[in-house]
C-alpha positions as CSV (number, residue, x, y, z in Angstrom):
1,M,-0.8,-31.2,-49.6
2,E,-2.9,-32.8,-46.9
3,Y,-2.3,-31.9,-43.3
4,S,-1.2,-35.4,-42.4
5,E,1.5,-35.3,-45.1
6,L,3.1,-32.3,-43.4
7,Y,4.1,-34.1,-40.2
8,V,5.0,-37.3,-42.1
9,G,7.4,-35.1,-44.1
10,R,8.7,-33.6,-40.9
11,I,9.4,-37.0,-39.5
12,R,11.1,-38.2,-42.7
13,S,13.2,-35.0,-42.9
14,L,14.4,-35.2,-39.3
15,C,15.2,-38.9,-39.7
16,H,17.2,-38.1,-42.9
17,K,19.1,-35.2,-41.3
18,R,20.0,-37.2,-38.2
19,G,20.7,-40.5,-40.0
20,I,18.0,-42.3,-38.2
21,S,15.8,-45.0,-39.9
22,I,12.1,-45.2,-39.2
23,N,12.8,-48.5,-37.4
24,K,15.4,-46.8,-35.2
25,L,13.0,-44.0,-34.5
26,A,10.4,-46.5,-33.3
27,A,12.8,-47.9,-30.8
28,M,14.1,-44.5,-29.7
29,S,10.6,-43.1,-29.2
30,D,9.0,-46.2,-27.7
31,V,6.3,-46.0,-30.3
32,K,5.3,-49.3,-31.7
33,Q,6.8,-50.0,-35.1
34,S,3.4,-50.7,-36.6
35,T,2.0,-47.4,-35.3
36,L,4.9,-45.5,-36.8
37,D,4.7,-47.4,-40.1
38,N,0.9,-46.6,-40.2
39,I,1.7,-42.9,-39.7
40,I,4.4,-42.8,-42.3
41,R,2.2,-44.7,-44.9
42,G,-0.7,-42.4,-44.2
43,V,-3.0,-45.2,-42.8
44,T,-3.1,-43.2,-39.5
45,R,-3.9,-39.7,-40.5
46,N,-4.4,-38.2,-37.1
47,P,-2.0,-39.6,-34.6
48,R,-2.5,-38.9,-30.9
49,V,-0.6,-36.0,-29.4
50,K,1.0,-38.5,-27.0
51,T,2.5,-40.3,-30.0
52,L,3.8,-37.1,-31.6
53,H,5.2,-36.1,-28.2
54,K,7.1,-39.4,-27.9
55,I,8.5,-38.9,-31.5
56,A,9.5,-35.3,-30.6
57,I,11.3,-36.5,-27.5
58,A,13.2,-39.1,-29.6
59,F,14.4,-36.2,-31.7
60,N,15.4,-34.3,-28.5
61,M,12.8,-31.7,-29.2
62,T,9.7,-30.5,-27.4
63,L,6.4,-31.1,-29.0
64,S,6.2,-27.4,-29.7
65,E,9.6,-27.4,-31.5
66,F,8.6,-30.5,-33.5
67,L,5.4,-28.9,-34.7
68,D,7.1,-25.5,-35.4
69,F,8.0,-25.6,-39.1
70,D,6.9,-23.3,-42.0
71,S,4.7,-25.7,-44.0
72,L,2.6,-26.6,-41.0
73,N,2.5,-23.0,-39.7
74,N,1.3,-21.8,-43.0
75,Y,-1.3,-24.6,-43.6
76,S,-4.8,-23.4,-44.2
77,F,-7.8,-25.5,-43.0
78,D,-10.1,-23.7,-45.4
79,D,-10.0,-26.4,-48.0
80,D,-9.8,-29.3,-45.6
81,S,-12.6,-31.6,-46.8
82,D,-12.2,-34.6,-44.4
83,E,-13.0,-32.6,-41.3
84,T,-16.2,-33.8,-39.5
85,F,-18.0,-32.0,-36.7
């Protein structure tokens, strides 16, 4: 699984658990609908921290809480081939 798919899965899971649509999340987070759609569809693979922070706040979470889940915590960058330096 790619890194970007992890936080997309987190967003989808939290929306499902809370009964929130992606459209509603966009309004709640003050993140443009197009921006959120691009993240969910994988067009935007590295969203800004500010964007993730706004999404976290919409879920009534800190950014740290939002990013604290097993599959992300256990992710290994060893095989990440799209990283450029």
